[in-house]
N, C-alpha and C positions, 0 to 999 in steps of 0.2 A: 372111323371103323366101317368096314364093309357090312352092308345089310344082309348079305348072303353068306351063310356059313361055308367055309372051305375055299372061298375066293381070296386070291392074293390082293392086298391093298397097298396103297402108298405107304412108304416107311414113315414112322412118326418123326416129327420135328421138321418136315419139309415146309417151306413157305409156299402155300397154295392159294389160289384165288378162284372164285366162283365163276363158272362159265355157263350161261343159260341160253336156251333158244327153244323155239317150238318147231317140231318136225311132224311129219305125217305118222300116224300110228304104225304103219307097216315098217317104216324106217326105224322107229324106236324099237320095235320088236327085233328087227335085224341086228341092231347094235347090241341089244340085250342078249340075243342068242350068240352072237360072235364073242361077246365078253364071257358068257358062261362057258362056251366051248373052249375058250382060251384060259379058263380058270382065273379070270381077273374080275375086279370090280369094273363097273361101267366107266367110272372116272379114270382108273388106271388104263383101261383099254383105249379110251379116247386120247389120253396123254401119250400112250405108246404109238397110236395111229398117227398123231400129229408129228411126233419125233421121227417115225418111219418116213413120212412124206417129206419132211425137211431134209432128211439124209439121202433121199432118192429123187432129187430134182426140185424140191420145195413145194409149198402149198400152191395149188392152182388158183389163178385169178380168173373168175368167170366174167363173161360180158354183163354189162349192166342190164337189168330187166327193162323191157320196153314199157313205156308209160301206158297205164291203163286208160281207156277212153273215159271221158267225163260222163257222169250220169246225166241222162236227159231230164230236164225239169218236168215235174209232174204238176199239171195245172190244178189249182184248187177246185174242189167240187162245188 
């Protein structure tokens, strides 16, 4: 059930799986705002977004992140 009154949610009886990840606070706010403006729950908004991307060229594949430099050893005091 949607936690926000008035938002459209996924129909009952669908087989759904949990998708989690951490994002920057401003990106979370952007998704929440877009979902609210669309009248959808965040889950339904993200599902529709992925479907839209799949129907319009597919999900992008980004380059692998560059390895971070190793931390320098700290000599014992």
